[in-house]
All heavy atoms as a GROMACS GRO file, in nm:
protein
  428
    1MET      N    1   0.084  -0.117   0.000
    1MET     CA    2   0.000   0.000   0.000
    1MET      C    3   0.089   0.125   0.000
    1MET      O    4   0.169   0.143   0.090
    1MET     CB    5  -0.088  -0.003   0.124
    1MET     CG    6  -0.193   0.102   0.125
    1MET     SD    7  -0.293   0.086   0.274
    1MET     CE    8  -0.445   0.042   0.200
    2LYS      N    9   0.074   0.208  -0.102
    2LYS     CA   10   0.157   0.326  -0.112
    2LYS      C   11   0.090   0.443  -0.044
    2LYS      O   12  -0.030   0.466  -0.059
    2LYS     CB   13   0.183   0.358  -0.258
    2LYS     CG   14   0.263   0.250  -0.327
    2LYS     CD   15   0.297   0.289  -0.467
    2LYS     CE   16   0.378   0.177  -0.530
    2LYS     NZ   17   0.423   0.212  -0.662
    3GLU      N   18   0.168   0.519   0.032
    3GLU     CA   19   0.115   0.632   0.108
    3GLU      C   20   0.205   0.753   0.090
    3GLU      O   21   0.322   0.739   0.054
    3GLU     CB   22   0.107   0.597   0.256
    3GLU     CG   23   0.014   0.483   0.287
    3GLU     CD   24   0.015   0.445   0.433
    3GLU    OE1   25   0.116   0.473   0.501
    3GLU    OE2   26  -0.084   0.389   0.479
    4ARG      N   27   0.151   0.869   0.116
    4ARG     CA   28   0.231   0.991   0.116
    4ARG      C   29   0.198   1.070   0.242
    4ARG      O   30   0.090   1.057   0.300
    4ARG     CB   31   0.206   1.075  -0.008
    4ARG     CG   32   0.068   1.136  -0.012
    4ARG     CD   33   0.055   1.231  -0.127
    4ARG     NE   34  -0.083   1.275  -0.133
    4ARG     CZ   35  -0.122   1.383  -0.192
    4ARG    NH1   36  -0.036   1.459  -0.255
    4ARG    NH2   37  -0.247   1.417  -0.193
    5TYR      N   38   0.291   1.153   0.284
    5TYR     CA   39   0.272   1.235   0.403
    5TYR      C   40   0.219   1.372   0.364
    5TYR      O   41   0.255   1.425   0.259
    5TYR     CB   42   0.402   1.249   0.480
    5TYR     CG   43   0.438   1.123   0.554
    5TYR    CD1   44   0.517   1.025   0.495
    5TYR    CD2   45   0.390   1.101   0.682
    5TYR    CE1   46   0.547   0.909   0.563
    5TYR    CE2   47   0.419   0.984   0.750
    5TYR     CZ   48   0.498   0.890   0.690
    5TYR     OH   49   0.528   0.774   0.757
    6VAL      N   50   0.134   1.428   0.448
    6VAL     CA   51   0.076   1.560   0.426
    6VAL      C   52   0.080   1.639   0.556
    6VAL      O   53   0.082   1.582   0.665
    6VAL     CB   54  -0.071   1.552   0.375
    6VAL    CG1   55  -0.077   1.494   0.235
    6VAL    CG2   56  -0.159   1.473   0.469
    7TRP      N   57   0.084   1.771   0.545
    7TRP     CA   58   0.073   1.860   0.661
    7TRP      C   59  -0.073   1.877   0.696
    7TRP      O   60  -0.159   1.878   0.608
    7TRP     CB   61   0.129   1.998   0.629
    7TRP     CG   62   0.276   2.013   0.626
    7TRP    CD1   63   0.352   2.033   0.517
    7TRP    CD2   64   0.365   2.013   0.737
    7TRP    NE1   65   0.483   2.045   0.552
    7TRP    CE2   66   0.494   2.033   0.686
    7TRP    CE3   67   0.348   1.998   0.874
    7TRP    CZ2   68   0.606   2.039   0.769
    7TRP    CZ3   69   0.459   2.002   0.956
    7TRP    CH2   70   0.586   2.023   0.903
    8LEU      N   71  -0.102   1.897   0.823
    8LEU     CA   72  -0.233   1.941   0.868
    8LEU      C   73  -0.218   2.085   0.916
    8LEU      O   74  -0.141   2.113   1.007
    8LEU     CB   75  -0.288   1.852   0.979
    8LEU     CG   76  -0.325   1.711   0.937
    8LEU    CD1   77  -0.379   1.634   1.057
    8LEU    CD2   78  -0.426   1.710   0.826
    9VAL      N   79  -0.290   2.176   0.851
    9VAL     CA   80  -0.275   2.320   0.874
    9VAL      C   81  -0.398   2.371   0.948
    9VAL      O   82  -0.512   2.340   0.911
    9VAL     CB   83  -0.260   2.394   0.740
    9VAL    CG1   84  -0.248   2.543   0.760
    9VAL    CG2   85  -0.140   2.340   0.664
   10CYS      N   86  -0.377   2.453   1.049
   10CYS     CA   87  -0.485   2.512   1.127
   10CYS      C   88  -0.569   2.605   1.038
   10CYS      O   89  -0.514   2.683   0.960
   10CYS     CB   90  -0.428   2.591   1.245
   10CYS     SG   91  -0.554   2.672   1.346
   11GLY      N   92  -0.699   2.596   1.051
   11GLY     CA   93  -0.790   2.678   0.971
   11GLY      C   94  -0.795   2.823   1.015
   11GLY      O   95  -0.835   2.910   0.937
   12GLU      N   96  -0.754   2.854   1.138
   12GLU     CA   97  -0.762   2.992   1.187
   12GLU      C   98  -0.630   3.066   1.175
   12GLU      O   99  -0.625   3.178   1.126
   12GLU     CB  100  -0.809   2.992   1.333
   12GLU     CG  101  -0.952   2.946   1.347
   12GLU     CD  102  -1.005   2.965   1.488
   12GLU    OE1  103  -0.944   3.041   1.565
   12GLU    OE2  104  -1.106   2.902   1.519
   13CYS      N  105  -0.520   3.006   1.219
   13CYS     CA  106  -0.391   3.077   1.220
   13CYS      C  107  -0.296   3.031   1.110
   13CYS      O  108  -0.188   3.088   1.094
   13CYS     CB  109  -0.324   3.063   1.356
   13CYS     SG  110  -0.273   2.896   1.397
   14SER      N  111  -0.331   2.927   1.034
   14SER     CA  112  -0.253   2.875   0.920
   14SER      C  113  -0.115   2.821   0.958
   14SER      O  114  -0.027   2.816   0.873
   14SER     CB  115  -0.238   2.982   0.812
   14SER     OG  116  -0.364   3.020   0.764
   15ASN      N  117  -0.096   2.781   1.082
   15ASN     CA  118   0.028   2.716   1.122
   15ASN      C  119   0.020   2.567   1.092
   15ASN      O  120  -0.084   2.504   1.108
   15ASN     CB  121   0.055   2.735   1.272
   15ASN     CG  122   0.107   2.872   1.302
   15ASN    OD1  123   0.196   2.920   1.235
   15ASN    ND2  124   0.052   2.934   1.403
   16ARG      N  125   0.133   2.511   1.050
   16ARG     CA  126   0.141   2.368   1.021
   16ARG      C  127   0.178   2.296   1.150
   16ARG      O  128   0.292   2.300   1.193
   16ARG     CB  129   0.243   2.342   0.912
   16ARG     CG  130   0.198   2.395   0.778
   16ARG     CD  131   0.299   2.365   0.672
   16ARG     NE  132   0.393   2.477   0.665
   16ARG     CZ  133   0.499   2.481   0.587
   16ARG    NH1  134   0.527   2.382   0.509
   16ARG    NH2  135   0.576   2.586   0.586
   17ASN      N  136   0.083   2.227   1.210
   17ASN     CA  137   0.102   2.168   1.342
   17ASN      C  138   0.126   2.018   1.340
   17ASN      O  139   0.195   1.966   1.426
   17ASN     CB  140  -0.020   2.196   1.430
   17ASN     CG  141  -0.042   2.344   1.448
   17ASN    OD1  142   0.051   2.420   1.457
   17ASN    ND2  143  -0.168   2.384   1.452
   18TYR      N  144   0.069   1.946   1.246
   18TYR     CA  145   0.075   1.801   1.246
   18TYR      C  146   0.110   1.749   1.107
   18TYR      O  147   0.084   1.814   1.007
   18TYR     CB  148  -0.061   1.741   1.284
   18TYR     CG  149  -0.108   1.777   1.422
   18TYR    CD1  150  -0.194   1.884   1.443
   18TYR    CD2  151  -0.066   1.704   1.531
   18TYR    CE1  152  -0.238   1.917   1.570
   18TYR    CE2  153  -0.109   1.736   1.659
   18TYR     CZ  154  -0.195   1.843   1.677
   18TYR     OH  155  -0.238   1.875   1.801
   19THR      N  156   0.164   1.627   1.102
   19THR     CA  157   0.178   1.553   0.977
   19THR      C  158   0.102   1.423   0.991
   19THR      O  159   0.088   1.369   1.101
   19THR     CB  160   0.325   1.521   0.942
   19THR    OG1  161   0.382   1.447   1.048
   19THR    CG2  162   0.404   1.647   0.917
   20THR      N  163   0.053   1.373   0.881
   20THR     CA  164  -0.016   1.245   0.878
   20THR      C  165   0.005   1.185   0.740
   20THR      O  166   0.066   1.247   0.653
   20THR     CB  167  -0.166   1.260   0.910
   20THR    OG1  168  -0.224   1.131   0.923
   20THR    CG2  169  -0.238   1.341   0.805
   21HIS      N  170  -0.042   1.064   0.718
   21HIS     CA  171  -0.026   1.002   0.588
   21HIS      C  172  -0.161   0.958   0.536
   21HIS      O  173  -0.257   0.938   0.611
   21HIS     CB  174   0.070   0.884   0.594
   21HIS     CG  175   0.035   0.781   0.695
   21HIS    ND1  176  -0.053   0.680   0.671
   21HIS    CD2  177   0.075   0.764   0.823
   21HIS    CE1  178  -0.065   0.604   0.778
   21HIS    NE2  179   0.012   0.654   0.872
   22LYS      N  180  -0.168   0.947   0.403
   22LYS     CA  181  -0.289   0.897   0.338
   22LYS      C  182  -0.249   0.824   0.212
   22LYS      O  183  -0.133   0.830   0.169
   22LYS     CB  184  -0.388   1.009   0.310
   22LYS     CG  185  -0.345   1.106   0.202
   22LYS     CD  186  -0.455   1.204   0.174
   22LYS     CE  187  -0.444   1.260   0.034
   22LYS     NZ  188  -0.559   1.338  -0.001
   23ARG      N  189  -0.343   0.757   0.150
   23ARG     CA  190  -0.314   0.681   0.028
   23ARG      C  191  -0.268   0.774  -0.083
   23ARG      O  192  -0.313   0.888  -0.093
   23ARG     CB  193  -0.437   0.605  -0.018
   23ARG     CG  194  -0.473   0.492   0.072
   23ARG     CD  195  -0.587   0.414   0.015
   23ARG     NE  196  -0.626   0.308   0.106
   23ARG     CZ  197  -0.717   0.220   0.078
   23ARG    NH1  198  -0.780   0.222  -0.037
   23ARG    NH2  199  -0.746   0.127   0.166
   24LEU      N  200  -0.182   0.725  -0.167
   24LEU     CA  201  -0.122   0.805  -0.272
   24LEU      C  202  -0.224   0.855  -0.373
   24LEU      O  203  -0.221   0.970  -0.414
   24LEU     CB  204  -0.014   0.724  -0.344
   24LEU     CG  205   0.075   0.797  -0.442
   24LEU    CD1  206   0.150   0.909  -0.370
   24LEU    CD2  207   0.173   0.702  -0.507
   25LYS      N  208  -0.320   0.773  -0.412
   25LYS     CA  209  -0.417   0.812  -0.514
   25LYS      C  210  -0.554   0.842  -0.454
   25LYS      O  211  -0.656   0.829  -0.522
   25LYS     CB  212  -0.429   0.702  -0.618
   25LYS     CG  213  -0.301   0.684  -0.697
   25LYS     CD  214  -0.317   0.584  -0.806
   25LYS     CE  215  -0.187   0.570  -0.884
   25LYS     NZ  216  -0.201   0.478  -0.996
   26ALA      N  217  -0.560   0.885  -0.330
   26ALA     CA  218  -0.687   0.915  -0.265
   26ALA      C  219  -0.746   1.043  -0.323
   26ALA      O  220  -0.675   1.140  -0.346
   26ALA     CB  221  -0.668   0.931  -0.116
   27ALA      N  222  -0.876   1.045  -0.346
   27ALA     CA  223  -0.942   1.158  -0.408
   27ALA      C  224  -0.999   1.256  -0.304
   27ALA      O  225  -1.058   1.356  -0.340
   27ALA     CB  226  -1.054   1.109  -0.498
   28TYR      N  227  -0.982   1.229  -0.178
   28TYR     CA  228  -1.040   1.313  -0.073
   28TYR      C  229  -0.931   1.397  -0.006
   28TYR      O  230  -0.813   1.367  -0.014
   28TYR     CB  231  -1.110   1.228   0.032
   28TYR     CG  232  -1.018   1.128   0.100
   28TYR    CD1  233  -0.949   1.163   0.214
   28TYR    CD2  234  -1.000   1.001   0.049
   28TYR    CE1  235  -0.863   1.073   0.277
   28TYR    CE2  236  -0.916   0.910   0.110
   28TYR     CZ  237  -0.848   0.947   0.223
   28TYR     OH  238  -0.764   0.859   0.283
   29LYS      N  239  -0.972   1.504   0.062
   29LYS     CA  240  -0.883   1.586   0.142
   29LYS      C  241  -0.904   1.551   0.289
   29LYS      O  242  -1.017   1.534   0.333
   29LYS     CB  243  -0.914   1.735   0.123
   29LYS     CG  244  -0.887   1.786  -0.016
   29LYS     CD  245  -0.743   1.820  -0.031
   29LYS     CE  246  -0.720   1.887  -0.166
   29LYS     NZ  247  -0.584   1.929  -0.182
   30VAL      N  248  -0.796   1.542   0.364
   30VAL     CA  249  -0.804   1.511   0.507
   30VAL      C  250  -0.839   1.637   0.584
   30VAL      O  251  -0.781   1.743   0.560
   30VAL     CB  252  -0.669   1.454   0.556
   30VAL    CG1  253  -0.674   1.430   0.705
   30VAL    CG2  254  -0.634   1.327   0.483
   31ALA      N  255  -0.936   1.626   0.674
   31ALA     CA  256  -0.974   1.737   0.762
   31ALA      C  257  -1.009   1.676   0.898
   31ALA      O  258  -1.092   1.587   0.907
   31ALA     CB  259  -1.091   1.814   0.706
   32LYS      N  260  -0.941   1.725   1.003
   32LYS     CA  261  -0.963   1.672   1.137
   32LYS      C  262  -0.969   1.787   1.237
   32LYS      O  263  -0.907   1.890   1.218
   32LYS     CB  264  -0.848   1.579   1.178
   32LYS     CG  265  -0.837   1.455   1.094
   32LYS     CD  266  -0.726   1.366   1.146
   32LYS     CE  267  -0.719   1.239   1.062
   32LYS     NZ  268  -0.623   1.145   1.118
   33ALA      N  269  -1.043   1.765   1.345
   33ALA     CA  270  -1.046   1.861   1.455
   33ALA      C  271  -0.930   1.826   1.548
   33ALA      O  272  -0.931   1.722   1.614
   33ALA     CB  273  -1.178   1.854   1.529
   34LYS      N  274  -0.827   1.910   1.552
   34LYS     CA  275  -0.708   1.886   1.631
   34LYS      C  276  -0.680   2.008   1.719
   34LYS      O  277  -0.730   2.116   1.693
   34LYS     CB  278  -0.587   1.862   1.540
   34LYS     CG  279  -0.601   1.747   1.443
   34LYS     CD  280  -0.594   1.614   1.509
   34LYS     CE  281  -0.451   1.570   1.517
   34LYS     NZ  282  -0.436   1.438   1.576
   35TYR      N  283  -0.596   1.988   1.819
   35TYR     CA  284  -0.558   2.098   1.909
   35TYR      C  285  -0.448   2.181   1.846
   35TYR      O  286  -0.346   2.129   1.802
   35TYR     CB  287  -0.512   2.043   2.044
   35TYR     CG  288  -0.478   2.152   2.141
   35TYR    CD1  289  -0.577   2.222   2.207
   35TYR    CD2  290  -0.345   2.186   2.166
   35TYR    CE1  291  -0.546   2.322   2.297
   35TYR    CE2  292  -0.313   2.286   2.255
   35TYR     CZ  293  -0.414   2.355   2.320
   35TYR     OH  294  -0.383   2.454   2.408
   36CYS      N  295  -0.467   2.313   1.842
   36CYS     CA  296  -0.365   2.405   1.793
   36CYS      C  297  -0.301   2.474   1.913
   36CYS      O  298  -0.369   2.542   1.990
   36CYS     CB  299  -0.427   2.509   1.700
   36CYS     SG  300  -0.307   2.630   1.639
   37LYS      N  301  -0.171   2.456   1.931
   37LYS     CA  302  -0.103   2.514   2.046
   37LYS      C  303  -0.086   2.665   2.032
   37LYS      O  304  -0.062   2.734   2.131
   37LYS     CB  305   0.031   2.446   2.070
   37LYS     CG  306   0.130   2.461   1.957
   37LYS     CD  307   0.257   2.385   1.986
   37LYS     CE  308   0.354   2.392   1.870
   37LYS     NZ  309   0.474   2.315   1.895
   38PHE      N  310  -0.100   2.719   1.911
   38PHE     CA  311  -0.088   2.863   1.891
   38PHE      C  312  -0.220   2.933   1.921
   38PHE      O  313  -0.222   3.040   1.980
   38PHE     CB  314  -0.042   2.893   1.748
   38PHE     CG  315   0.090   2.828   1.715
   38PHE    CD1  316   0.096   2.713   1.639
   38PHE    CD2  317   0.208   2.882   1.762
   38PHE    CE1  318   0.216   2.653   1.610
   38PHE    CE2  319   0.330   2.823   1.734
   38PHE     CZ  320   0.334   2.707   1.658
   39CYS      N  321  -0.333   2.872   1.880
   39CYS     CA  322  -0.466   2.926   1.911
   39CYS      C  323  -0.513   2.886   2.050
   39CYS      O  324  -0.605   2.948   2.105
   39CYS     CB  325  -0.568   2.874   1.810
   39CYS     SG  326  -0.539   2.923   1.641
   40ARG      N  327  -0.452   2.782   2.106
   40ARG     CA  328  -0.487   2.725   2.236
   40ARG      C  329  -0.631   2.674   2.243
   40ARG      O  330  -0.701   2.692   2.342
   40ARG     CB  331  -0.464   2.827   2.348
   40ARG     CG  332  -0.322   2.864   2.366
   40ARG     CD  333  -0.305   2.954   2.485
   40ARG     NE  334  -0.169   3.001   2.493
   40ARG     CZ  335  -0.131   3.102   2.569
   40ARG    NH1  336  -0.219   3.165   2.644
   40ARG    NH2  337  -0.006   3.140   2.572
   41LYS      N  338  -0.675   2.611   2.134
   41LYS     CA  339  -0.807   2.549   2.132
   41LYS      C  340  -0.813   2.447   2.018
   41LYS      O  341  -0.722   2.441   1.936
   41LYS     CB  342  -0.917   2.652   2.116
   41LYS     CG  343  -0.906   2.737   1.991
   41LYS     CD  344  -1.013   2.843   1.989
   41LYS     CE  345  -0.993   2.936   1.871
   41LYS     NZ  346  -1.095   3.040   1.868
   42HIS      N  347  -0.920   2.368   2.015
   42HIS     CA  348  -0.940   2.272   1.907
   42HIS      C  349  -0.997   2.345   1.786
   42HIS      O  350  -1.096   2.419   1.798
   42HIS     CB  351  -1.035   2.161   1.950
   42HIS     CG  352  -0.970   2.060   2.037
   42HIS    ND1  353  -0.952   2.080   2.173
   42HIS    CD2  354  -0.915   1.940   2.009
   42HIS    CE1  355  -0.892   1.974   2.223
   42HIS    NE2  356  -0.867   1.888   2.127
   43THR      N  357  -0.933   2.328   1.672
   43THR     CA  358  -0.978   2.390   1.547
   43THR      C  359  -0.975   2.286   1.435
   43THR      O  360  -0.916   2.180   1.450
   43THR     CB  361  -0.888   2.508   1.506
   43THR    OG1  362  -0.754   2.462   1.493
   43THR    CG2  363  -0.893   2.619   1.610
   44GLU      N  364  -1.036   2.317   1.325
   44GLU     CA  365  -1.036   2.230   1.208
   44GLU      C  366  -0.900   2.243   1.138
   44GLU      O  367  -0.855   2.353   1.107
   44GLU     CB  368  -1.147   2.272   1.112
   44GLU     CG  369  -1.168   2.182   0.995
   44GLU     CD  370  -1.234   2.050   1.033
   44GLU    OE1  371  -1.295   2.043   1.141
   44GLU    OE2  372  -1.225   1.957   0.954
   45HIS      N  373  -0.834   2.131   1.119
   45HIS     CA  374  -0.705   2.126   1.050
   45HIS      C  375  -0.726   2.059   0.915
   45HIS      O  376  -0.783   1.951   0.909
   45HIS     CB  377  -0.602   2.050   1.131
   45HIS     CG  378  -0.547   2.128   1.244
   45HIS    ND1  379  -0.621   2.164   1.352
   45HIS    CD2  380  -0.424   2.179   1.264
   45HIS    CE1  381  -0.546   2.233   1.436
   45HIS    NE2  382  -0.425   2.244   1.384
   46LYS      N  383  -0.679   2.122   0.809
   46LYS     CA  384  -0.697   2.072   0.674
   46LYS      C  385  -0.564   2.034   0.612
   46LYS      O  386  -0.459   2.084   0.652
   46LYS     CB  387  -0.766   2.175   0.587
   46LYS     CG  388  -0.907   2.207   0.636
   46LYS     CD  389  -0.975   2.308   0.548
   46LYS     CE  390  -1.113   2.339   0.602
   46LYS     NZ  391  -1.179   2.440   0.522
   47GLU      N  392  -0.571   1.951   0.512
   47GLU     CA  393  -0.452   1.896   0.447
   47GLU      C  394  -0.385   1.997   0.354
   47GLU      O  395  -0.450   2.070   0.282
   47GLU     CB  396  -0.494   1.775   0.364
   47GLU     CG  397  -0.391   1.724   0.270
   47GLU     CD  398  -0.446   1.626   0.171
   47GLU    OE1  399  -0.551   1.565   0.197
   47GLU    OE2  400  -0.382   1.608   0.067
   48ARG      N  401  -0.252   1.998   0.357
   48ARG     CA  402  -0.168   2.067   0.261
   48ARG      C  403  -0.054   1.973   0.224
   48ARG      O  404  -0.017   1.888   0.303
   48ARG     CB  405  -0.108   2.195   0.320
   48ARG     CG  406  -0.208   2.301   0.354
   48ARG     CD  407  -0.242   2.386   0.233
   48ARG     NE  408  -0.357   2.469   0.257
   48ARG     CZ  409  -0.355   2.589   0.310
   48ARG    NH1  410  -0.241   2.641   0.348
   48ARG    NH2  411  -0.466   2.657   0.326
   49LYS      N  412   0.003   1.990   0.107
   49LYS     CA  413   0.114   1.903   0.065
   49LYS      C  414   0.236   1.929   0.152
   49LYS      O  415   0.258   2.038   0.200
   49LYS     CB  416   0.150   1.927  -0.080
   49LYS     CG  417   0.053   1.868  -0.177
   49LYS     CD  418   0.103   1.878  -0.318
   49LYS     CE  419   0.010   1.812  -0.414
   49LYS     NZ  420   0.057   1.823  -0.551
   50LEU      N  421   0.316   1.828   0.169
   50LEU     CA  422   0.435   1.834   0.252
   50LEU      C  423   0.546   1.910   0.185
   50LEU      O  424   0.569   1.908   0.072
   50LEU     CB  425   0.481   1.693   0.285
   50LEU     CG  426   0.584   1.677   0.396
   50LEU    CD1  427   0.534   1.734   0.527
   50LEU    CD2  428   0.616   1.532   0.416
   0.00000   0.00000   0.00000
């Protein structure tokens, strides 16, 4: 199974806080509610290329 790594970027402050992996040919974008240490709260983090 081939995978690639992507950044998870905060939706409010645009800081790159996390990395994760997903399938190489996946047609979806990763979006998760994660803790942002810069905003000091849980925000929606969206995928950006590494």
